[in-house]
C-alpha positions as CSV (number, residue, x, y, z in Angstrom):
1,M,124.4,81.1,85.2
2,N,124.4,81.2,89.0
3,A,121.5,82.3,91.1
4,S,123.0,85.7,92.0
5,I,123.6,86.7,88.4
6,S,120.2,85.5,87.4
7,Q,118.5,87.5,90.2
8,T,120.5,90.6,89.3
9,T,119.5,90.3,85.6
10,S,115.9,89.8,86.6
11,Q,115.9,92.8,88.9
12,N,117.5,94.9,86.1
13,M,114.7,93.9,83.7
14,T,112.1,94.6,86.3
15,V,113.5,98.1,86.9
16,L,113.7,98.8,83.1
17,K,110.2,97.6,82.5
18,H,108.9,99.7,85.4
19,I,110.5,102.9,83.9
20,K,109.1,102.1,80.5
21,E,105.6,101.5,81.8
22,H,105.4,104.2,84.5
23,G,107.9,106.8,83.3
24,S,110.1,106.7,86.4
25,I,111.1,104.8,89.5
26,T,112.3,105.8,93.0
27,S,114.0,103.7,95.6
28,M,110.8,103.5,97.6
29,D,108.9,102.2,94.5
30,A,111.6,99.5,94.0
31,I,111.5,98.4,97.6
32,K,107.7,98.5,98.1
33,Q,106.7,96.9,94.7
34,Y,109.6,94.6,93.9
35,N,111.7,94.2,97.1
36,I,114.7,95.6,95.2
37,T,116.8,97.3,97.9
38,R,119.8,98.4,95.8
39,L,118.1,100.4,93.0
40,A,121.2,102.6,92.4
41,A,123.2,99.4,91.6
42,R,120.6,98.3,89.2
43,I,120.5,101.7,87.5
44,C,124.3,101.5,87.2
45,D,124.0,98.1,85.5
46,L,121.4,99.4,83.1
47,R,123.6,102.4,82.3
48,S,126.5,100.1,81.7
49,A,124.3,98.2,79.2
50,G,123.7,101.4,77.3
51,H,120.4,102.7,78.7
52,Q,120.3,106.5,79.2
53,I,118.7,106.7,82.6
54,F,119.1,109.9,84.5
55,A,118.5,110.8,88.2
56,Y,116.3,113.9,88.9
57,P,116.2,115.2,92.4
58,E,112.9,115.2,94.1
59,K,112.0,116.7,97.5
60,N,109.9,114.6,99.8
61,A,107.4,115.6,102.4
62,Q,110.0,115.7,105.1
63,G,112.1,118.2,103.1
64,S,114.9,115.8,102.1
65,Y,115.7,114.8,98.6
66,H,115.8,111.5,96.8
67,A,116.4,110.5,93.2
68,R,113.7,109.8,90.7
69,Y,115.2,107.7,87.8
70,M,113.8,108.1,84.3
71,F,114.9,108.3,80.7
72,K,116.2,111.8,79.8
73,K,113.4,114.4,79.7
74,E,112.9,115.8,76.3
75,D,112.9,119.5,75.8
76,S,109.3,120.7,75.8
77,H,108.2,123.6,73.6
78,E,104.6,123.7,74.8
């Protein structure tokens, strides 16, 4: 396995672990905490591997939107 494939696999596992432990991840989370600059590519890899990860739009303080990636939200009947 070459270094590029190994690094990509490691990043995929890091992203997956973060979502499992914290419930979601944004590009800013990935950059600041793990130096992962291509989160959308990692999400695409994880989806291709069968993980059901969805992007939910989230408005930031400046009024623009970014994606928050998480597992599908379950319908809540509370």
